[in-house]
N, C-alpha and C positions, 0 to 999 in steps of 0.2 A: 504494500500500500504506500502511496506517495505521502511524503511528509512536507508540511509547509509551516511557515511562521507568518502571522499577520501582525504587523505593527500598526497600531492606531495612534495617531498623533493628534492631540487635541488639548483643549483647555476651556475654562469657564468664560462667560461674559464678564463685563467689568463692573456690574452693579454691586452695591453693598450686600454682603452675604452670599453672593453668587458662587464663590469658590467653595464654600462649605456645602451649599445645596448641590452643586455639581458633583463633589466628591461623595456625598451621601447617596445621591442617585446612582452614580457609577458603581459604587461598592454594593449597594443593596438591591439594585434593579438590573442594571446593564450587565454586570459580570455574571450574575446568575442566569440571565436570559441567554447570553452567549455560551455559557457552559452547558446549557440544555440542548444546543444544536448538535446534531450528529456530526462527529468528526473532531470536535473541539476536545482536546485532551488536557489542556491546562490554560489558565489565564492568570496573568500577573500585571500589576500596575506599578509604574515608576514615576517619580518626580524628577524632571531634568535638573541636573546641578551644573552641567557644563556641556556646551555644544558648539559646533561650528556651523554657522548658517542655519541654525535651528530656531524657529520662532514659537514652538509649542512648549508649554510648561509641563505637559504630562505625556507619557507613552504607556500604552497597554500592549502587552505581548501575549498572543494566543498561539499555542501549538495546535496544529491541525493534522489529522491523518484522514485522507480520502482518495479514492480513485476517480471521483467525479467533482472536480473543483468548480465546474459551472453550476452544478446543483447546490454545492455548498454555498457559493456566493449568492445564489438565489435565496436560499434559506436565511443567510445573513441579512439580506435586504428585506425579508418579509416576516420573520419570526419574532425578533425582539420587539418589545414595546416601544412606543415613540420616544424620541430623544427629549430630554429635559430642555426647557427654554433657557436654562442657565448654561448650556453648552454652546460655545461660540462656533457655530457651523461654518462661518465664513473663513476660518483659518484651520479647519480640521482636514486631515489627510490620512492616507494609509498606504502601507506597502505590503503586498503579498509576495512572499518569496518561497520558492521550492527548494527543499534541502537537496544538496548535491554531494555531500560527503558526511560520513558518520562523525 
C-alpha cells in the first residue's frame, strides 16, 4: 500500500480570541474528523518556531496509507465538518507527498 504525508499549513484569523478558538476547534473537531477517514494512520500538530519563506504559524502532519489517493482526497474534501470561521483560509495551504524511501 502506498504511503503519503499530508502537511496542512494554516493559522487563525486575527481577531481577539481567534487563536484559542482555532486551536480548540482543530484539536477537538478537525483532528478527530481527519483521523476517522480511511487511510489516515496518524495526525500531529506543530507550532512553527523557525522557517524560511514560511508564513503559516501552524503545521499539521497526517500519515496516510492508501492505494486510491483520488478517493482519499475526495473523502478529505467531503467528510470533515466545516472549517471554523477562526481559520484564516486565505493563507492556508497543503502539501501531499508520496513516500519514496523507508
